[in-house]
N, C-alpha and C positions, 0 to 999 in steps of 0.2 A: 206125744202127739205127733202124728205123721206129717210130713211137709204138705201133703195135699189137703189135710184137714185144717192146717194152719192158714193156708191160702183161702179156704172157704170161710173162715171165721174172721173176716175183716170187721172192723168196728161198724161199718155201715150195715152189714148183714146181721150182726149181733143186735144192733139197735132196731132193725126192721123186725127181728124175731121178738124183741121185747114189746114192740108196738102190736104185733100179732097176738101176743098173750093177753094184752089189756082187754077188758070188757069194752064194748062199743061206746058206752057213755064216757068212760075214762079217756078213750082214744079221741073222741070228739072234743072233749074238754081240753086235752093236750094240744090237738091240732088248732083249736081256736085261739090258744095263747101264743102260738108261733106267728111271727110276722109273715105277711104274704110275700111270695117271691115275685120279683120283677122280671117278667118274661118278654118285655119289649125288645131287649137286645137280642134275644134268641130269634126273633122274627125277621131280622135283617138278613137279606141274601146278597152276598157280594158277587159282582160279575166275575166270570172266568177270564183269566188273562193267559195268553199263550206263553209257554216257556221259551226262554232264550238260552242258547248254548253259549257259554263264555269260553273263548279260546284258551285263556290261561289267566290265573290270578296274578295281580301285580306282586312284584317281589318286595319284601320288606327291606328297608335300608339296614345295613349291617349294624349301624349304631343304635338302632331302635331297641328299646327295652320292652319286654313283655308288660302289658298293662298291669298295674297294681290293683288287685281286686280286694276290696274291703266290703264285707257284708255284715250288716247289722240286723239282727232279728227284731222286728218291730211288731208287737201284738196288734191284731186287728180288733179294735174295741167292739165293733158290731158282732164279729164272730164270737168273741169272748162272752158278750151279752146273750147271744142266742144259745151258746153251749151251756151257760149257767142256767138259763131258763129251762132248757131241756132237762138238766139234772134236777132242778127244783120240781119240775112237773113229774118226773119219774119218782122222786121221793114222795110227792103228794099222792101218787097213784099206788105205789108199792110200800110206802113207809121207809124205814131205814134199811130194810133188807131187800134190795133190788135183786131179783133172781138171776142166777148165772145162766149162761146159754151154753 
């Protein structure tokens, strides 16, 4: 697989292609099962603020240690639920053999 075709085959594009292959009745049934998106946050417009030039950044004290970064992966239960619903709906539409893209 060439690098350009690997970039074109993102999971989102593969999923969109699967949706395009579905008959309209299956697609409507699938879309009806998904939760509606909350678009209220997208409608908020923030005011523009003028940029300010900072003459120089403050110097770190010599004794300062770099911050200790600890990251813990925490699954998002809502995303897990939506993903599982998408998989179940695809299985209902295509059976156990979901077509490759």
